[in-house]
MDAnalysis code that builds the backbone (N, CA, C; Angstrom):
import MDAnalysis as mda
import numpy as np

u = mda.Universe.empty(315, n_residues=105, atom_resindex=np.repeat(np.arange(105), 3), trajectory=True)
u.add_TopologyAttr("name", ["N", "CA", "C"] * 105)
u.add_TopologyAttr("resid", np.arange(1, 106))
u.add_TopologyAttr("resname", ["MET", "SER", "HIS", "ARG", "SER", "GLY", "SER", "GLU", "ASN", "ARG", "ILE", "ARG", "THR", "ILE", "VAL", "TYR", "THR", "THR", "ARG", "TRP", "SER", "PRO", "ASP", "GLU", "PHE", "ALA", "LEU", "LEU", "HIS", "GLN", "LEU", "ALA", "ASP", "HIS", "ASP", "GLY", "GLY", "SER", "ILE", "ALA", "GLN", "VAL", "LEU", "ARG", "ARG", "LEU", "VAL", "ARG", "GLN", "ALA", "HIS", "PRO", "MET", "LEU", "LEU", "PRO", "SER", "ARG", "LEU", "LEU", "VAL", "THR", "GLU", "VAL", "ARG", "ARG", "ILE", "GLY", "ALA", "ASN", "LEU", "ASN", "GLN", "LEU", "THR", "ARG", "HIS", "ALA", "HIS", "GLY", "THR", "GLN", "THR", "LEU", "PRO", "LEU", "ALA", "GLU", "LEU", "ARG", "GLN", "VAL", "HIS", "ALA", "ASP", "LEU", "LEU", "VAL", "VAL", "LEU", "ARG", "ALA", "LEU", "ARG", "SER"])
u.atoms.positions = np.array([
    [0.847, -1.194, -0.173],
    [0.075, 0.243, 0.198],
    [0.929, 1.272, -0.074],
    [0.953, 1.719, -1.002],
    [1.274, 3.275, -0.947],
    [0.932, 4.471, 0.009],
    [1.678, 5.111, 0.222],
    [1.309, 6.112, 1.276],
    [1.345, 7.482, 0.520],
    [0.476, 8.472, 0.218],
    [0.240, 9.428, -0.530],
    [0.724, 10.633, 0.317],
    [1.737, 11.562, -0.368],
    [1.608, 12.939, 0.591],
    [0.511, 13.610, 0.829],
    [0.253, 14.555, 1.755],
    [-0.641, 15.410, 2.424],
    [-0.896, 15.878, 1.442],
    [-0.185, 16.641, 0.431],
    [-0.357, 17.514, -0.768],
    [-1.620, 16.819, -1.694],
    [-1.217, 15.795, -1.813],
    [-1.966, 14.776, -2.798],
    [-3.490, 14.193, -2.036],
    [-3.543, 14.253, -0.763],
    [-4.554, 14.114, -0.238],
    [-5.814, 14.918, 0.441],
    [-5.136, 16.474, -0.178],
    [-6.097, 17.493, 0.510],
    [-7.533, 17.568, -0.285],
    [-8.485, 18.026, 0.720],
    [-9.841, 18.448, 0.500],
    [-9.910, 19.561, 0.022],
    [-9.460, 20.770, 0.282],
    [-9.456, 22.143, 0.575],
    [-8.533, 22.360, -0.514],
    [-9.095, 22.236, -2.021],
    [-8.447, 22.578, -3.353],
    [-8.102, 24.064, -3.844],
    [-9.376, 25.064, -2.949],
    [-9.482, 26.125, -3.374],
    [-8.844, 27.481, -2.813],
    [-7.906, 27.637, -3.255],
    [-7.324, 29.006, -3.080],
    [-7.793, 30.500, -3.565],
    [-8.299, 31.523, -2.355],
    [-8.939, 32.580, -2.857],
    [-8.363, 33.858, -2.204],
    [-7.729, 34.588, -2.440],
    [-6.631, 35.884, -1.955],
    [-7.848, 37.066, -1.890],
    [-7.641, 38.018, -0.804],
    [-8.332, 38.665, -0.710],
    [-7.333, 39.853, -0.204],
    [-7.811, 41.453, -0.093],
    [-7.080, 42.060, 0.133],
    [-7.928, 42.585, 1.470],
    [-7.050, 42.988, 2.062],
    [-6.976, 43.911, 3.769],
    [-6.669, 44.866, 4.526],
    [-7.185, 46.105, 5.237],
    [-6.782, 47.086, 5.254],
    [-5.787, 46.634, 6.327],
    [-4.901, 47.520, 6.771],
    [-3.995, 46.796, 8.100],
    [-4.717, 46.861, 9.359],
    [-5.840, 47.658, 9.289],
    [-6.796, 47.602, 11.025],
    [-7.633, 46.188, 10.873],
    [-7.936, 45.959, 9.390],
    [-9.101, 44.753, 9.352],
    [-7.608, 43.155, 9.388],
    [-6.634, 43.416, 9.189],
    [-5.913, 42.204, 9.059],
    [-5.286, 42.227, 10.511],
    [-5.086, 43.222, 11.211],
    [-4.684, 42.886, 12.993],
    [-5.883, 42.196, 13.520],
    [-6.905, 42.896, 13.347],
    [-7.872, 42.377, 13.956],
    [-8.486, 40.738, 13.594],
    [-7.910, 40.214, 12.144],
    [-7.885, 38.723, 11.764],
    [-6.779, 38.246, 12.848],
    [-5.772, 38.500, 12.983],
    [-4.598, 38.211, 13.480],
    [-5.106, 37.793, 15.035],
    [-5.689, 39.059, 15.641],
    [-5.851, 39.086, 16.987],
    [-6.781, 37.664, 17.349],
    [-7.817, 37.536, 16.382],
    [-8.974, 36.563, 16.465],
    [-8.056, 34.994, 16.098],
    [-6.895, 34.977, 15.313],
    [-6.321, 33.759, 15.489],
    [-5.691, 33.386, 16.790],
    [-4.484, 34.773, 17.087],
    [-3.934, 34.639, 18.537],
    [-4.819, 33.873, 19.344],
    [-5.898, 34.824, 19.574],
    [-6.640, 34.429, 20.512],
    [-7.847, 32.664, 20.551],
    [-7.939, 32.812, 19.502],
    [-8.247, 30.950, 19.323],
    [-6.987, 30.215, 19.298],
    [-5.940, 30.387, 19.411],
    [-4.649, 29.245, 18.974],
    [-4.977, 28.426, 18.122],
    [-5.414, 29.110, 16.914],
    [-5.067, 28.710, 15.571],
    [-4.846, 29.566, 14.677],
    [-4.528, 29.115, 13.195],
    [-4.178, 29.780, 12.265],
    [-5.190, 30.820, 11.901],
    [-5.320, 31.403, 10.892],
    [-6.071, 32.462, 10.186],
    [-7.099, 31.680, 9.359],
    [-6.461, 30.596, 8.507],
    [-7.007, 30.032, 7.941],
    [-8.262, 29.242, 8.637],
    [-7.897, 28.801, 9.886],
    [-8.704, 28.169, 10.253],
    [-9.793, 28.859, 11.246],
    [-9.788, 30.548, 11.368],
    [-10.711, 31.166, 11.624],
    [-11.763, 31.467, 10.764],
    [-11.216, 31.645, 9.712],
    [-12.212, 32.346, 8.388],
    [-12.695, 30.976, 7.778],
    [-12.027, 29.952, 7.898],
    [-13.065, 28.296, 7.714],
    [-14.099, 28.280, 8.739],
    [-14.027, 28.193, 10.035],
    [-14.893, 28.665, 11.261],
    [-16.140, 29.433, 11.079],
    [-15.402, 30.573, 10.729],
    [-16.325, 31.918, 10.564],
    [-17.619, 31.415, 9.149],
    [-16.889, 30.806, 8.194],
    [-17.883, 31.095, 7.243],
    [-18.911, 29.334, 7.667],
    [-18.499, 28.591, 8.421],
    [-19.313, 27.457, 8.465],
    [-20.562, 27.737, 9.803],
    [-19.735, 28.915, 10.565],
    [-21.307, 29.048, 11.636],
    [-21.707, 30.293, 10.824],
    [-21.549, 30.794, 9.992],
    [-22.330, 32.110, 9.660],
    [-23.780, 31.228, 8.955],
    [-24.867, 32.099, 9.296],
    [-26.153, 31.830, 9.255],
    [-26.356, 32.957, 8.298],
    [-26.973, 32.656, 6.769],
    [-27.367, 33.526, 5.892],
    [-27.912, 35.061, 6.336],
    [-28.833, 34.918, 7.154],
    [-29.586, 36.001, 8.183],
    [-28.536, 36.949, 8.508],
    [-27.150, 36.757, 8.928],
    [-26.395, 37.572, 9.381],
    [-25.788, 38.459, 7.910],
    [-26.078, 37.695, 6.878],
    [-25.461, 38.575, 5.852],
    [-26.688, 39.130, 4.777],
    [-27.222, 40.209, 5.347],
    [-28.539, 40.875, 4.212],
    [-28.197, 40.974, 3.173],
    [-29.392, 40.979, 1.968],
    [-29.087, 41.233, 0.943],
    [-29.022, 42.894, 0.664],
    [-28.324, 43.004, -0.525],
    [-27.975, 44.511, -0.450],
    [-29.117, 45.114, -0.652],
    [-30.603, 44.165, -1.117],
    [-31.691, 44.603, -1.605],
    [-33.010, 44.872, -0.434],
    [-32.423, 43.902, 0.198],
    [-33.066, 43.933, 1.818],
    [-32.773, 45.281, 2.618],
    [-31.201, 45.194, 2.871],
    [-30.820, 46.657, 3.192],
    [-31.327, 48.002, 2.454],
    [-31.405, 47.836, 1.306],
    [-31.833, 49.270, 0.516],
    [-33.160, 49.595, 1.184],
    [-33.998, 48.610, 1.112],
    [-35.539, 48.268, 1.465],
    [-35.910, 49.040, 2.693],
    [-35.089, 48.817, 3.747],
    [-35.013, 48.904, 5.145],
    [-34.781, 50.628, 4.983],
    [-33.562, 50.869, 4.655],
    [-33.554, 52.490, 4.851],
    [-34.354, 53.165, 3.800],
    [-35.273, 52.574, 2.963],
    [-36.760, 53.467, 2.156],
    [-37.446, 53.581, 2.919],
    [-38.102, 52.544, 3.887],
    [-38.903, 52.330, 4.908],
    [-38.776, 53.373, 6.326],
    [-37.366, 53.377, 6.102],
    [-37.002, 54.477, 7.527],
    [-36.801, 56.052, 7.022],
    [-36.822, 56.117, 5.927],
    [-36.879, 57.721, 4.604],
    [-38.408, 57.536, 5.037],
    [-39.452, 56.651, 4.727],
    [-40.556, 56.720, 4.410],
    [-41.342, 57.226, 6.056],
    [-40.876, 56.747, 7.461],
    [-40.893, 56.927, 8.437],
    [-40.666, 58.573, 9.003],
    [-39.423, 58.564, 8.327],
    [-39.045, 59.639, 8.940],
    [-39.768, 60.838, 8.204],
    [-40.480, 60.834, 6.854],
    [-41.444, 61.959, 6.375],
    [-42.603, 62.501, 6.963],
    [-43.000, 60.750, 7.604],
    [-44.261, 61.019, 8.106],
    [-44.204, 61.492, 9.837],
    [-42.992, 61.387, 10.058],
    [-42.943, 61.773, 11.350],
    [-43.125, 63.165, 11.022],
    [-42.003, 63.843, 10.047],
    [-42.065, 65.404, 9.778],
    [-43.908, 66.132, 9.801],
    [-44.289, 65.374, 9.165],
    [-45.610, 65.516, 8.387],
    [-46.400, 65.584, 9.739],
    [-46.551, 64.578, 10.771],
    [-46.965, 64.298, 11.509],
    [-47.142, 65.751, 12.831],
    [-45.158, 66.055, 12.879],
    [-45.061, 67.327, 13.831],
    [-45.760, 68.520, 13.167],
    [-45.640, 68.874, 11.879],
    [-46.167, 69.493, 11.880],
    [-47.495, 70.326, 11.159],
    [-48.232, 69.011, 10.684],
    [-49.622, 69.448, 10.978],
    [-50.326, 68.583, 11.998],
    [-50.048, 67.993, 12.891],
    [-50.700, 67.350, 14.011],
    [-51.514, 66.289, 13.407],
    [-51.148, 65.808, 12.029],
    [-51.951, 64.575, 12.125],
    [-51.096, 63.552, 11.225],
    [-51.747, 62.509, 10.977],
    [-51.186, 61.536, 10.639],
    [-51.862, 60.708, 9.383],
    [-51.657, 60.753, 7.977],
    [-51.835, 60.220, 7.344],
    [-52.053, 58.516, 7.106],
    [-53.380, 58.211, 7.588],
    [-53.429, 56.491, 8.113],
    [-53.111, 55.765, 6.584],
    [-53.319, 56.078, 5.737],
    [-53.059, 55.062, 4.658],
    [-51.230, 55.300, 4.054],
    [-50.723, 55.999, 4.512],
    [-49.323, 56.084, 4.305],
    [-48.901, 55.204, 5.779],
    [-49.548, 55.593, 6.711],
    [-48.818, 54.903, 8.197],
    [-49.038, 53.109, 7.675],
    [-50.400, 52.763, 6.985],
    [-50.657, 51.543, 6.761],
    [-49.767, 50.751, 5.642],
    [-49.093, 51.755, 4.871],
    [-47.975, 50.971, 3.774],
    [-46.948, 50.794, 4.500],
    [-46.613, 51.814, 5.474],
    [-45.414, 51.495, 5.870],
    [-45.328, 50.667, 6.892],
    [-46.323, 50.306, 7.553],
    [-46.591, 48.848, 8.303],
    [-47.016, 47.706, 7.364],
    [-47.370, 47.813, 6.371],
    [-47.406, 46.537, 5.233],
    [-46.006, 46.482, 5.168],
    [-45.072, 47.506, 4.674],
    [-44.123, 46.970, 3.989],
    [-42.252, 46.715, 5.277],
    [-42.923, 47.031, 6.314],
    [-42.394, 46.350, 7.295],
    [-42.622, 44.783, 7.641],
    [-43.887, 44.462, 7.321],
    [-44.043, 43.268, 7.594],
    [-44.088, 42.354, 6.575],
    [-43.482, 42.862, 5.362],
    [-42.873, 42.288, 4.237],
    [-40.950, 42.245, 4.524],
    [-40.231, 43.303, 4.768],
    [-39.232, 43.042, 5.044],
    [-39.026, 41.651, 6.440],
    [-39.890, 41.661, 7.631],
    [-39.790, 40.632, 8.434],
    [-39.918, 39.540, 8.296],
    [-40.774, 39.242, 7.031],
    [-41.000, 38.088, 6.800],
    [-39.426, 37.364, 5.718],
    [-39.502, 38.659, 5.109],
    [-37.675, 37.875, 4.297],
    [-36.920, 37.944, 5.361],
    [-36.957, 38.183, 6.593],
    [-35.781, 38.058, 7.410],
    [-36.038, 36.900, 8.150],
    [-37.175, 36.815, 8.416],
    [-37.529, 34.971, 8.607],
    [-37.493, 33.943, 8.240],
    [-37.084, 34.192, 6.393],
    [-37.140, 33.171, 5.682],
    [-35.892, 32.443, 5.150],
])
C-alpha cells in the first residue's frame, strides 16, 4: 500500500486571495491568536458558523432604508400638521411586515 503525501490528499483545493486593510488584518490576527489557531482556521470556522441572515442582501438593506425614510417623512408631517395620514402609515406597516417575513425565511 503506497502512502500519498499530504498535498495529494487535500480536500481544500481552492485558494482565494483577498485584500485587507491594516486594521482588518490586525483584527484577523488577534482572532487567530485568541483562538490559538491559524487565520485560515478562523476564517473557515466563521464561514461554517455563519447564518445567511447575518449577511443581509443589499436589496433588503435598501428596502429597510427606504422604509426608514418614509417613516421620517411621516414623522415630520405629523409634527407639522398634528395629523398622520393613515393610508401612508398603513403602507409603511405593510412594508415592514414584508421585510420581517424576508428576514425570517
